[in-house]
C-alpha positions in Angstrom: -110.4 -23.5 -106.8 -113.3 -22.4 -104.7 -114.7 -25.9 -103.9 -112.7 -28.7 -102.2 -111.5 -31.6 -104.4 -113.9 -34.1 -102.7 -116.9 -31.8 -103.6 -115.7 -31.5 -107.2 -115.1 -35.2 -107.5 -118.5 -36.0 -106.1 -120.1 -33.6 -108.6 -118.2 -35.0 -111.6 -119.1 -38.6 -110.6 -122.8 -37.9 -109.9 -123.7 -35.0 -112.3 -125.7 -37.2 -114.7 -128.2 -37.6 -111.8 -129.2 -34.0 -112.5 -128.1 -33.4 -116.1 -128.7 -35.6 -119.2 -125.2 -34.9 -120.5 -122.1 -34.1 -118.4 -121.6 -30.3 -117.8 -118.0 -30.7 -116.7 -115.2 -33.2 -117.4 -112.4 -31.9 -115.2 -112.1 -30.6 -111.7 -111.5 -27.1 -113.0 -114.7 -27.2 -115.2 -116.7 -28.6 -112.3 -115.4 -25.8 -110.0 -116.4 -23.1 -112.6 -119.8 -24.7 -113.1 -120.5 -24.9 -109.4 -119.4 -21.3 -108.9 -121.6 -20.1 -111.8 -124.7 -21.8 -110.3 -123.8 -20.8 -106.8 -123.8 -24.4 -105.4 -124.0 -24.7 -101.7 -122.2 -27.1 -99.3 -124.0 -28.1 -96.1 -122.7 -30.0 -93.0 -125.8 -32.2 -92.7 -129.2 -32.9 -94.1 -130.9 -30.7 -91.6 -129.1 -27.7 -93.1 -130.1 -28.8 -96.5 -133.8 -28.9 -95.3 -133.5 -25.4 -93.9 -132.0 -24.1 -97.1 -134.6 -25.7 -99.3 -137.4 -24.4 -97.1 -136.0 -20.8 -97.2 -135.8 -21.1 -101.0 -139.5 -21.7 -101.0 -139.5 -25.3 -102.0 -142.3 -27.4 -100.6 -140.6 -30.2 -98.7 -142.9 -30.3 -95.7 -144.0 -33.9 -96.4 -140.4 -35.1 -97.2 -138.4 -37.2 -94.8 -134.6 -36.7 -94.5 -134.2 -39.8 -96.6 -136.4 -38.3 -99.3 -134.4 -35.1 -99.2 -131.2 -37.1 -100.0 -132.9 -38.3 -103.2 -133.8 -34.9 -104.5 -132.0 -34.5 -107.9 -130.2 -31.3 -106.8 -128.8 -32.9 -103.6 -125.5 -34.7 -103.8 -124.2 -36.8 -100.9 -120.5 -36.1 -100.3 -118.5 -39.1 -99.0 -117.4 -37.2 -95.9 -121.0 -36.8 -94.8 -121.7 -33.3 -96.1 -124.2 -32.4 -98.9 -123.8 -30.4 -102.1 -126.9 -28.6 -103.4 -126.8 -27.6 -107.1 -129.6 -25.4 -108.4 -129.6 -26.0 -112.1 
């Protein structure tokens, strides 16, 4: 697997935040899906902000708390963030 188990478990648990129906049911399916959409893992919300700005997303008016609520941003229990571009 390319992604750590904690990342995969977070995505499996929270995926319906971004998708109407689950796109993965197992850790292996989650890993394949995240690889396919080139999901990124960041150490903190500042890195997420930099990534989204570089991607051309207008987040200038958003606070760090607002960024955590963006559908594509998943908070990992260890303090990192997973960003899934669907």
